[in-house]
C-alpha positions in Angstrom: -56.7 -67.6 -9.0 -56.7 -64.9 -6.4 -55.9 -61.4 -7.7 -53.6 -59.2 -5.6 -53.4 -55.5 -5.5 -50.5 -53.3 -4.2 -52.6 -52.5 -1.2 -53.0 -56.3 -0.5 -49.2 -56.5 -0.3 -49.1 -53.8 2.5 -48.5 -50.6 0.5 -51.4 -48.1 0.4 -50.5 -45.5 -2.2 -53.8 -43.5 -1.6 -53.2 -43.4 2.1 -49.7 -42.1 1.6 -50.8 -39.4 -0.8 -53.6 -38.3 1.6 -51.1 -38.1 4.5 -48.8 -35.8 2.6 -51.8 -33.7 1.4 -53.0 -33.2 4.9 -49.8 -31.7 6.1 -48.8 -29.7 3.0 -50.0 -26.4 4.5 -48.0 -26.9 7.7 -44.9 -27.7 5.6 -45.4 -24.5 3.6 -45.0 -22.4 6.8 -41.3 -23.2 6.7 -40.8 -21.8 3.2 -38.6 -18.8 2.6 -38.8 -16.5 -0.4 -36.0 -18.6 -2.0 -38.2 -21.7 -2.3 -39.4 -22.2 -5.9 -42.3 -24.5 -6.7 -44.3 -26.4 -4.0 -44.5 -29.8 -2.3 -45.1 -32.8 -4.6 -42.7 -32.1 -7.4 -39.9 -34.5 -8.5 -37.3 -32.2 -6.9 -37.3 -29.3 -4.5 -36.0 -26.0 -5.8 -34.2 -23.3 -3.8 -32.8 -20.1 -5.3 -29.3 -19.3 -4.0 -29.6 -16.1 -1.8 -28.1 -12.9 -3.2 -25.0 -11.2 -1.7 -22.5 -14.0 -1.8 -19.2 -13.4 -3.8 -17.9 -17.0 -3.6 -20.7 -19.1 -2.2 -20.0 -22.6 -1.1 -22.8 -25.1 -0.5 -22.4 -27.3 2.6 -24.5 -30.5 3.0 -24.9 -33.3 5.4 -27.1 -36.4 5.8 -27.9 -38.3 9.0 -30.4 -40.3 10.9 -31.8 -40.6 14.4 -30.5 -44.1 15.1 -32.1 -46.4 17.7 -33.5 -43.5 19.6 -36.5 -44.3 17.4 -37.0 -47.5 19.4 -37.5 -45.4 22.5 -40.0 -43.2 20.7 -41.9 -46.3 19.7 -41.8 -47.8 23.2 -43.0 -44.5 24.7 -45.5 -43.9 21.9 -44.2 -40.3 21.6 -43.1 -39.3 18.1 -43.2 -35.5 18.0 -39.5 -35.0 19.0 -37.5 -37.3 16.8 -38.1 -35.2 13.7 -36.8 -32.2 15.5 -33.8 -34.2 16.7 -32.9 -35.0 13.1 -33.2 -31.4 11.9 -31.1 -30.1 14.7 -28.4 -32.8 14.3 -28.1 -32.1 10.6 -28.0 -28.3 11.2 -25.2 -28.7 13.8 -23.1 -30.8 11.4 -22.9 -27.9 8.9 -23.1 -25.0 11.3 -19.7 -26.1 12.8 -18.2 -25.1 9.4 -19.7 -21.7 9.8 -22.5 -22.4 7.3 -26.0 -21.0 7.4 -28.6 -23.7 6.8 -31.0 -23.1 3.9 -33.2 -26.1 3.3 -33.9 -29.6 4.5 -35.2 -32.8 3.0 -36.6 -35.8 4.9 -37.0 -39.6 4.4 -39.6 -41.5 6.4 -39.8 -45.3 5.9 -42.1 -47.7 7.7 -43.7 -51.1 7.5 -47.2 -49.6 7.3 -48.1 -45.9 7.3 -49.7 -44.9 10.6 -50.9 -41.4 9.9 -50.9 -40.3 13.6 -47.2 -41.3 13.9 -46.4 -39.8 10.5 -48.0 -36.4 11.4 -46.2 -36.4 14.8 -42.9 -36.9 13.2 -43.5 -34.3 10.5 -44.6 -31.9 13.3 -41.1 -32.3 14.7 -39.5 -31.7 11.3 -41.5 -28.5 10.8 -40.8 -27.2 14.4 -37.1 -27.8 14.0 -37.0 -26.1 10.6 -39.0 -23.1 11.7 -36.9 -22.6 14.8 -33.8 -22.2 12.6 -35.3 -20.5 9.6 -34.8 -23.6 7.4 -37.2 -24.5 4.5 -38.5 -28.0 4.4 -38.7 -28.3 0.6 -39.2 -32.0 0.0 -38.9 -35.6 1.1 -39.9 -39.2 0.6 -42.4 -41.4 2.4 -42.0 -45.2 1.8 -44.0 -48.2 3.0 -41.8 -51.3 3.0 -43.4 -54.3 4.6 -40.9 -57.1 4.9 -38.1 -54.6 5.4 -39.6 -53.0 8.5 -42.0 -54.9 10.9 -44.8 -53.9 13.2 -44.6 -50.3 14.3 -41.0 -49.8 13.1 -40.0 -46.8 11.1 -36.8 -45.0 10.1 -35.8 -41.5 9.4 -33.1 -39.8 7.4 -32.5 -36.1 6.7 -30.4 -34.0 4.4 -29.5 -30.4 5.1 -28.0 -27.9 2.7 -26.5 -24.6 3.8 -24.3 -21.9 2.4 -21.1 -20.0 3.4 -18.8 -17.5 1.9 -15.7 -19.5 0.9 -13.3 -17.2 2.8 -15.3 -17.7 6.0 -15.2 -21.5 6.2 -14.1 -22.8 9.6 -12.0 -25.8 8.8 -9.5 -26.1 11.7 -6.4 -25.3 9.7 -5.4 -22.5 12.0 -5.5 -24.6 15.2 -2.2 -24.8 17.0 -0.6 -26.2 20.1 -1.9 -24.5 23.2 -5.3 -23.5 21.9 -8.2 -24.0 24.3 -11.3 -26.2 24.2 -14.5 -24.4 25.3 -17.4 -26.8 25.7 -21.1 -26.1 25.6 -23.6 -28.1 27.5 -25.8 -30.8 25.9 -29.2 -31.7 27.3 -28.9 -35.4 27.3 -27.8 -38.2 24.9 -28.9 -36.1 21.9 -29.0 -38.8 19.2 -26.1 -41.1 20.0 -25.3 -44.1 22.2 -28.9 -45.4 22.3 -28.0 -49.0 21.6 -25.9 -49.1 24.7 -28.3 -47.0 26.8 -31.2 -49.2 25.9 -29.3 -52.4 26.5 -28.3 -51.1 30.0 -31.4 -49.3 31.2 -34.3 -51.4 29.9 -33.0 -54.5 31.8 -33.9 -52.6 35.0 -36.4 -49.9 34.0 -39.3 -49.2 31.6 -40.0 -46.0 29.7 -42.4 -45.0 32.4 -40.1 -45.7 35.3 -39.5 -42.5 37.4 -35.9 -42.4 38.6 -35.1 -40.0 41.5 -31.5 -39.6 40.5 -32.5 -38.0 37.1 -35.7 -36.5 38.4 -37.5 -37.8 35.4 -38.9 -40.9 33.7 -36.5 -43.0 31.6 -38.6 -42.4 28.5 -38.8 -38.6 28.9 -35.1 -38.3 29.7 -34.0 -40.3 26.7 -36.3 -38.4 24.4 -35.0 -35.0 25.3 -34.4 -33.1 22.1 -31.0 -32.9 20.5 -29.9 -29.3 21.0 -29.5 -27.0 18.0 -26.4 -24.9 18.4 -26.9 -22.7 15.4 -27.5 -19.5 17.3 -24.6 -19.7 19.7 -22.3 -20.7 16.8 -23.4 -17.8 14.6 -23.1 -15.4 17.5 -19.7 -16.6 18.6 -18.1 -16.6 15.1 -19.3 -13.0 14.6 -17.5 -11.9 17.8 -14.5 -14.2 18.3 -11.8 -15.7 16.2 -13.1 -19.3 16.3 -10.5 -21.7 14.9 -12.5 -24.9 14.9 -15.8 -26.3 16.1 -16.8 -29.9 16.8 -20.3 -31.3 17.1 -20.1 -34.1 19.7 -22.0 -37.1 18.3 -21.0 -40.8 17.9 -17.4 -41.2 18.9 -17.6 -38.8 21.8 -15.5 -35.7 22.6 -12.2 -37.1 21.4 -13.4 -38.9 18.3 -15.3 -35.9 17.0 -13.0 -33.1 17.9 -9.9 -34.9 16.6 -11.6 -34.7 13.1 -11.0 -30.9 13.0 -7.3 -31.0 14.1 -4.3 -30.5 11.8 -2.0 -33.5 11.5 0.3 -33.9 14.5 -2.0 -32.3 17.1 -4.2 -34.0 19.6 -6.5 -33.2 22.5 -5.8 -33.0 26.2 -9.2 -33.2 27.9 -9.8 -32.3 31.5 -12.6 -34.8 32.2 -13.5 -33.2 35.5 -14.0 -29.7 34.4 -17.7 -29.8 33.7 -20.8 -31.3 35.2 -21.7 -34.7 33.8 -25.4 -35.1 33.5 -27.1 -37.6 35.8 -28.4 -39.7 33.0 -24.8 -40.6 32.1 -24.0 -41.5 35.7 -27.1 -43.7 35.8 -26.1 -45.6 32.6 -22.5 -46.1 33.8 -23.6 -47.3 37.2 -26.5 -49.5 36.1 -24.5 -51.3 33.4 -21.0 -51.1 35.0 -19.9 -49.5 31.7 -16.1 -48.9 31.6 -15.1 -45.2 31.6 -13.4 -45.7 28.2 -16.6 -46.9 26.6 -18.6 -44.0 28.2 -16.2 -41.5 26.7 -16.2 -43.1 23.2 -20.0 -43.6 23.1 -21.6 -40.5 24.7 -21.2 -36.7 24.8 -21.2 -36.8 28.6 -22.8 -33.4 28.9 -20.8 -31.6 26.2 -22.6 -31.2 22.9 -20.4 -28.7 21.1 -16.8 -27.5 21.4 -15.2 -24.3 20.3 -11.4 -24.2 19.8 -9.9 -20.7 20.3 -6.6 -19.0 21.1 -5.7 -19.0 24.8 -6.1 -15.2 24.8 -9.8 -15.5 23.9 -10.7 -18.5 25.9 -11.8 -16.7 29.2 -13.7 -14.0 27.3 -15.5 -16.5 25.1 -16.4 -18.7 28.1 -17.7 -15.7 30.1 -19.6 -14.3 27.2 -21.3 -17.7 26.6 -22.3 -18.0 30.2 -23.6 -14.5 30.3 -25.8 -15.3 27.2 -27.8 -18.2 28.8 -25.3 -20.9 27.8 -23.5 -23.3 30.1 -19.9 -23.3 29.0 -16.6 -24.5 30.4 -12.9 -24.6 29.5 -12.5 -28.3 29.2 -9.0 -28.8 27.8 -6.3 -27.8 25.3 -4.5 -28.8 22.1 -1.2 -30.5 22.5 
């Protein structure tokens, strides 16, 4: 009778351990003084920073979605990890929180160390750019669940905020103004529709004049991190609410922060829609309603402020290397 090992089934424990060992030093470069222990323990430990009177921990978990399929097609894997870190940071930064630490999950059919290292490089870059510690994670080989070159990512972010400073939208009222900040592409949402439309006519290497880029490079543009403009704006202005524009679009996401009885009035022609969205809509004859529900359409973040501060906030953002527009109001 033939004897089988775990490696024969498609899971190479030694290879996984070696892959983690080889990148440990790079991961440690993200550590702050609050990290306790090291990589490889059963749990990551992070000491709560001093100086908070009523600290509230804020957390979020997310994935990259089918943008990973574009990464596999283009054989470029060093941006999707950064996408995930930035997406998670934005989700807690909109509450006013400062991110502290991040944990990742990488699952695949078979561990390709080159791909794994590229993805981890993105995690590390995203964490270092925002002062976040990468304190742990999980790597799983699961043949039979994933196939071929498939892999999946998940990330969890934890941040902190003083309870009295939480931005939860409760002060939003009729007449308040929406100030939108530019995205730099699809970020990490709408890729199932984008792939369905674009890859019937193009490949990842197709150069398209209208977007002045290849399809692959355009779709793999990194999800923007808005931590710095958020932290700067809330220190200077009375920000009533902030929305991160992900799946569900501008209306779906911004409605989540509104008190009951209020809704949005969006001026859809008040900013410059990015060419990639025009290409998707025209190539696939996608209805306007679907475009607005699926994509950010060039707006990645929205501040909600009193009308008296809207012009000043917009001008200040534009004077600080942001692209910002007044894009609507609360009714």
